[in-house]
N, C-alpha and C positions, 0 to 999 in steps of 0.2 A: 600508457595512460591508462590507469586504474579506473574502471566502471563499477560501481559498487551500486547494487540495488538493495534497499532493505526493504524486506516483508515484515508487516506488524498484523498481531492476530487478535491484539488488546492483552489486558496483562490479567482481567478479572474473567472474562467468560470466553470458553472455548470457541475457537474458528478453524478446525481441524480440516475442514472441509477446502480452508485455502491454502493451507499447507500442500493437502495434497495435491491442489490444481496446479500449483507452482510446480511441482515434481513428476508433469506430465510428460511425455516426450517431447508433444508440441510447443509447450511452453516454454519447457530448458532449450529446446533447438532455437526459439525463437529469441532468447534472450541472448543465446549463441551467437546469432546473425546479427544481434545488436553491437557485438563485441563487449558484453558484461564479462568481468574476469572474475567477481567477488559477490556473493550471493548470500546476505545476512539475514536469518530468519529468525523472529521474534516471535516465540510459540507458545509466551502467556505462562502462566504459572500453575496448570494443573498436571499431574502426572500424566494424564491421559495424552495433553498435547504436549509432551514430551517424547513421549512413547510414538507417537502418531509422527512428530517429526523425525527421530530416529531410523521409525522404520522405512519412511520415505528415503533418509539416505540411503538407508542400506539397501533397498531395492532399486533403488535409481543409479547405484554406485558407477556402472559400466557408462551409461549415457552421460554422467557426472564427468567423467576422466575423459568421453570422447569428446565433451565440449570444453573442456578445460578451466569450467567454471571451479573455483573454491567456495565451497559453502562451509556455513558456522551458522551455530544457532546460540540462541540463549533465552531463557526463560521472560526474565524483567531485567529492568536496569532502570537506576533512578538518574541516570544521563541519557534520555532519549533523544534528548535535542542535538546532542553531539553525534549521536548515532544519523540523527536526520541530516546534520550539516555535512556530514561526511561520505552523502550518498549522491548520486547523481540521479537516481529513481527511487521513489518510496511508493511502494504498492501496499495498500494499508484497508484494514478493515472497514474503515469509513467511522471510524470511534471520532467526533467533534472533535477531542484533545486534538490526536494526530493529524487530523485535518490542519487545524489553527496553527498548531507548531510547524508543519511542514509548509504553510502558506505563508505564516509569516518569520519562516527562516531567511536569514541575510544572505545576499546574493553570493556565490552563485546560487542560485533555488534551485534543489531537486525538483526534477517531473513529478507530478502526483499522478497515480491511478488510484481512487476506490472502489473497494468491494463491499456493498452491505453485506452483513450477516442477517441472513433471511429468517432467522428464528428469534431475533430480540424485538423487543417492544413494538408491536404494530408497524414495523418498518420504519421507525425513526430515522434510521441509517441513511435508509434509500432517500427520503425528503431531504434530508440536509445535501446530500451529494446530488440530487438534482437539481437543487437549489445552486449550489454553487457551479455546477457544470453549466446550467443557465447563464450564468455569469462568466463563463469561461475561464474559471478558474483553475480547474483540474479536467481530468479524464474520468469519467464515469463507466465501470463497468456493470451495467445494471442489473447482470444475473453472475451469481458463482456457479459460472462456466469456465471449462477452457476455452470456449469459441470467444465470449463474451470479453476475456482476459486478454487473447491475440487480437482481437479486433481494438483492444485500446491502447496495447504496443504497437499496432500498425499506425497509430495517431500520434506517436511521440513526437513528430516534428512539428505539429500543430501548434502555431502561435498562442500563446496564454495570456489572460489579464491578469495584474497584479491585484490582489484582493484588497478592496480598501481598508483603509488603515484605521480600523473602529477598535474598540476598545473591550467588547465584550461578544458572546455569542450573540446574547440581546439585540445589541448596538448594532450587529451586523444582519438580524432577521429582521428588524425594524427598518434599515436602511434598503432591504430588498423591495419590504412590504410598502414604502414611501412613507412610514410615519417616523419624523423626524423629530430630535428632544431639543 
């Protein structure tokens, strides 16, 4: 059976550090131990991100051969929902769009690990990720580190809660804050 993992770094703002973390020996070995067969990397739209992805694949060629994980990458797609639906696990840059698309994906829903990009606007990704982890809807890798990602991967068997079916992020935030319309 295919076990596909989708890694999203965002379409517009590079998060090359996430790509590099996924390609560490420790994370690749953990993915292999989880029986991952396919690793799909969405590296974004910048030339530097594509280069970072290609360098990681080249530098990890031997490790990838030993794990048997098939790796493919792409810049951006008009059909991210299809990529998400066909995955058993999504490791995301913690953008709200990707989070909501994944949590609202039809069953069987992929598991979701979010890794906030620490250089973005005052940590807004971390705030959203922490709130949704508090709701038990996803797994949160609080830091963009190898240890934090492996720790989140170790919790994949944790029972998660369905996201309340609100119509917008504002509704979701209001719901969590106890403000009902």
